[in-house]
C-alpha positions as CSV (number, residue, x, y, z in Angstrom):
1,X,132.3,135.4,24.5
2,X,136.0,134.7,23.9
3,X,136.9,137.0,26.8
4,X,134.6,135.0,29.1
5,X,136.2,131.7,28.0
6,X,139.7,133.1,28.6
7,X,138.7,134.2,32.1
8,X,137.2,130.8,32.8
9,X,140.4,129.1,31.5
10,X,142.5,131.4,33.7
11,X,140.4,130.5,36.7
12,X,140.7,126.8,36.0
13,X,144.5,127.1,35.6
14,X,144.9,128.9,38.9
15,X,142.7,126.4,40.7
16,X,144.7,123.5,39.3
17,X,148.0,125.2,40.3
18,X,146.7,125.8,43.8
19,X,145.6,122.1,44.0
20,X,149.0,120.9,42.7
21,X,150.9,123.1,45.2
22,X,148.8,121.8,48.0
23,X,149.4,118.2,47.1
24,X,153.2,118.9,46.9
25,X,153.1,120.4,50.4
26,X,151.5,117.2,51.7
27,X,154.0,115.0,49.9
28,X,156.9,117.1,51.4
29,X,155.4,116.8,54.9
30,X,155.0,113.0,54.4
31,X,158.6,112.6,53.3
32,X,159.9,114.7,56.2
33,X,157.9,112.6,58.7
34,X,159.2,109.3,57.2
35,X,162.8,110.7,57.3
36,X,162.4,111.7,61.0
37,X,160.9,108.4,61.9
38,X,163.8,106.6,60.2
39,X,166.3,108.9,62.0
40,X,164.8,108.2,65.4
41,X,164.3,104.4,64.8
42,X,167.9,103.7,63.9
43,X,169.2,100.2,64.5
44,X,170.8,100.0,67.9
45,X,173.8,97.9,66.8
46,X,176.4,99.4,64.5
47,X,175.1,103.0,64.5
48,X,174.0,102.7,60.8
49,X,171.1,104.2,59.1
50,X,167.9,102.3,58.2
51,X,168.4,103.2,54.6
52,X,171.3,102.1,52.3
53,X,172.9,104.9,50.4
Protein backbone atom coordinates (compact mmCIF):
# COMPACT_ATOMS: atom_id res chain seq x y z
CA UNK A 1 0.00 0.00 0.00
CA UNK A 2 2.83 2.41 0.83
CA UNK A 3 4.55 1.61 -2.48
CA UNK A 4 1.34 2.42 -4.36
CA UNK A 5 1.07 5.76 -2.58
CA UNK A 6 4.72 6.56 -3.35
CA UNK A 7 4.21 5.79 -7.03
CA UNK A 8 1.07 7.94 -7.09
CA UNK A 9 2.96 10.78 -5.39
CA UNK A 10 5.78 10.46 -7.92
CA UNK A 11 3.31 10.61 -10.81
CA UNK A 12 1.66 13.72 -9.34
CA UNK A 13 5.04 15.42 -8.88
CA UNK A 14 6.11 14.66 -12.44
CA UNK A 15 2.77 15.88 -13.82
CA UNK A 16 3.06 19.09 -11.78
CA UNK A 17 6.62 19.68 -12.97
CA UNK A 18 5.58 19.14 -16.57
CA UNK A 19 2.73 21.62 -16.16
CA UNK A 20 5.03 24.20 -14.53
CA UNK A 21 7.62 23.84 -17.28
CA UNK A 22 4.93 24.26 -19.93
CA UNK A 23 3.67 27.43 -18.24
CA UNK A 24 7.23 28.80 -18.07
CA UNK A 25 7.66 28.19 -21.81
CA UNK A 26 4.48 30.19 -22.52
CA UNK A 27 5.64 33.02 -20.23
CA UNK A 28 9.02 33.08 -22.00
CA UNK A 29 7.37 33.23 -25.42
CA UNK A 30 5.05 36.06 -24.28
CA UNK A 31 7.96 38.12 -22.93
CA UNK A 32 9.92 37.58 -26.14
CA UNK A 33 6.96 38.71 -28.27
CA UNK A 34 6.45 41.83 -26.12
CA UNK A 35 10.15 42.65 -26.39
CA UNK A 36 10.12 42.21 -30.17
CA UNK A 37 7.03 44.41 -30.53
CA UNK A 38 8.70 47.07 -28.40
CA UNK A 39 11.85 46.82 -30.49
CA UNK A 40 9.93 47.24 -33.76
CA UNK A 41 7.58 49.95 -32.46
CA UNK A 42 10.27 52.34 -31.26
CA UNK A 43 9.45 56.04 -31.19
CA UNK A 44 10.46 57.69 -34.46
CA UNK A 45 12.01 60.75 -32.81
CA UNK A 46 15.21 60.50 -30.80
CA UNK A 47 15.92 56.85 -31.47
CA UNK A 48 15.20 55.86 -27.85
CA UNK A 49 13.62 52.72 -26.55
CA UNK A 50 9.99 52.44 -25.48
CA UNK A 51 11.12 51.31 -22.04
CA UNK A 52 13.19 53.32 -19.55
CA UNK A 53 16.19 51.50 -18.10
